[in-house]
N, C-alpha and C positions, 0 to 999 in steps of 0.2 A: 504494500500500500504506500502511496506517496502523498505528500502534502503540497497544496497550492496556496501561494500567498498572492493576493490580488489587491489592487488599489485603483479605484476610479478617481480621476482628477481631470482638470481642465488645463490644457496647455495653450499657449498662444503661438500661432503660426505667424512669423514675422514676414510681412510683405514689403515693408520699407521701414526706415528708422521712425517714421511717424505713424505707421499703420500696421496693425496686426488683427488677426481674427481668432476667436476661441475655437479650439478643437478638443472635443471630448476624447479621452484616452483611458486605457486600462494598462497598468503595469502588472505583469504576471511573472511569477517565479515558481518553478515546479522542481520538487526534490528529485524527480526521476530524470531531470535534465539540469543537474546542479551547477554546471559552469555557465549557464546562459540566463539572460533575462529577456523578456518579451515585452514589447510595447505594441498595443493594438490601437490604431487611430480610427475613430469613427468620423468619417468626413462627409457623411450624407450620401454616400454611394451605396450600391447594392451590397458590395463586399468591403469590409474594413481593410485597412492597410496594416500589414504586420511587419515589424522589425525585430530581429533577434541579434543580440550581440553579447559579448562576455560580461558576466556580472562584475568581474574584476575591473573592467573599464568604467562601469558606473560607480563602483566603490571609490576608485581613484578620482573620478570626475567630480564627485561631491566636494573634494578638497582642493583640486588643482587641475589646470588644463591637461587633457590627455587624449590619446587616440590620434589616428591619422587615417587617411583613406576614406572609407565609406561612413564611419561614425567618429565624430569628435565631440567631446563634452568638456564644458568648463563652467565654473561658478562665477557669477558676477552680480552686480546690482543694477536694477533698472527702476528708475523713478523711486529710489529709496527702498525697494524690495529686493530681498535676496532671491535670485533665480539660478537655475541651471540651464545653460544653453546646450542644445543638441543640434549639431550640424550633420544632416544626413544626406548622403549622395547616392544616387542610383542611376542606371541607364535612363530611367523615366524622368529624372530631374533631381533638383536639390531642394532641401528645405532647412530652414532655421526655425527651431522651436524653443520656446522658453517655458520652463516648468517651475512652479514654486519650490524653493529648496527644502523647506521644512517637511512637507509631506513625503517628498521623494526620499529625503534622508531617513525619515522614520521608517519608511517601507524597506529601504535597503538594510537598515538595522534589524528589522524583523527577519529578513532572509538570512542575515549573518548569525542570528541566534538559532535558527532552525538548522542550518548547515554551516558550521564554522569554516572559515577559510582554511584550506589545506586538508579538509576531510571530504571534499567533493567525490573523490574516487571511491570512497566507501559506499556512497549512495548508489553507485552504478553496479556494485557487486561483481566487479571485474575479477578479483582474486577468487571468489567463490565459483564464478563461471569457468575460469581457467582450470581450477582444481577439478571440477566436475568433468570438464572436457578431457583432461589429461589423466584422470584416474582410470586404472585398469578395470575392465569388466570381467566377469567370470569367463566369458567366451574368449577373452584375450589370451588366457592361459593355454587354451587349446591351439590358438592361432600361433602362438610363439613357440610351442613345442615342436621339436624336430619331427617332421612327418616321415622321415625315412630312418628306420632303425639302423644301427651301425652294422657294417658288413663284417666286423671283427667278431665272429662267433667262435666259440671254443668247440672244437671237434673232439669228442670223447673217444672216437675210434682211432685216432692217430697214434 
């Protein structure tokens, strides 16, 4: 069984320095995918927009600028409010979003209490899976046995 940590919040899609529009979003973390965080944007279309990236990136982005390429995150202040900026790039376009820092930080903290950093691999059960995969089965003993008896037989008549 796995745990899901979700948080609904409103982000601002920055269109220009003077103009932004609200975008409802959901932050999601699943213990069966412990290295990733998911953000689902509800933009008024038939299907929401999904983004998935490393939880570690978001953890670091709460404190300092980080990331490169498709996802970049940094903390800043806008009109006296603490926000996290998300710069997202894809073949379909680029977006700059602002999220309120406090609820995102609190949500990240909840994910860290559920799966502590450095223990993510334990959630995946990789060691148990490899042990099960590599453990010998009763039939393996038959398979590994020499199928041809030795030709070195003792002849009592000689």
